[in-house]
N, C-alpha and C positions, 0 to 999 in steps of 0.2 A: 501492502499501499506506500504510496507515498506523501508528502506532505503535502500537497496543495487538498491531497482527499480526506486528509483528515480534519484540515484547520477550520475550525468554521468557529463564532463566536459562542457558546459551550463546550466549547471541548473532548468533549466525552457524547458513551452514544449516550451514553444515561441524562447529561444535560443536554442533548438533541428530544430525547422522550418525553423531559421536561415542557422543552419547549413549542412540540407539539401539542404534551392535553395541556397548557396555554391556550393554543388559536384555541381549542378542541372545546372548551367551555368559557374562551371570552365570545361576553350577549354582544357586541359590534363584531364578529369577524363576523362575513359572510357566510350564509350555504351554501353558497359554491367551493369557496376555502375548503369550507368544516368537510364536502360530500369527499373532494379530491383530494385533502387528503387522510384522512378517513382512510378512501378504496388501492391509494399507492403504498400505504402500509404493506400491503398485504403481496406487495409486487415485488420480483427481481430487481434486489438496484440494480443494477445492468441494464433494465432494458428502462427504468425508472430515470435512468438519469439519460438517457437515450429521448426519453419520449419529453424528458425537458429540456433540452433544448432543440426537440422543433420547439413545442410550446414556446419558448423564449424565445427564436426567430422568428414568426410568425404571429405572436401575438401585440412581442417589442414595435416590430414593423410597422402594422399595421395599424395600432395607439397613438403613435408617432405619427404614421399619414394622418390620423384623425383629428388630432390637433390642431397640426402643422396648415391642415387644411378647414380649420374652424368648427369642421362638424361633430365632435365631442357632444355626447349624450349620454345616458341610461336608456340601452337595446338599439344601437344604430343597426340601422337594417342592412345587411351584407347587398356588396353595389349585385351581385349574381339572383338577388330577390324582387328588384328593380323595376 
């Protein structure tokens, strides 16, 4: 395991589990993040990292484009659904 893969704010698996518990029990976290995090716990860590890369690339780019065009808002419709 590389230093990058073990470097996190919590520093230990127990610390990360505490962060997960915090998110899952926090009343102001979105249902989407809670459901996604809970289901991710059952996934292979390798598959999860791959999925995170895909989500990060796609959602980060889409969000930046929406913000830059002033089309920000809850429930913005995909261009292919118009």
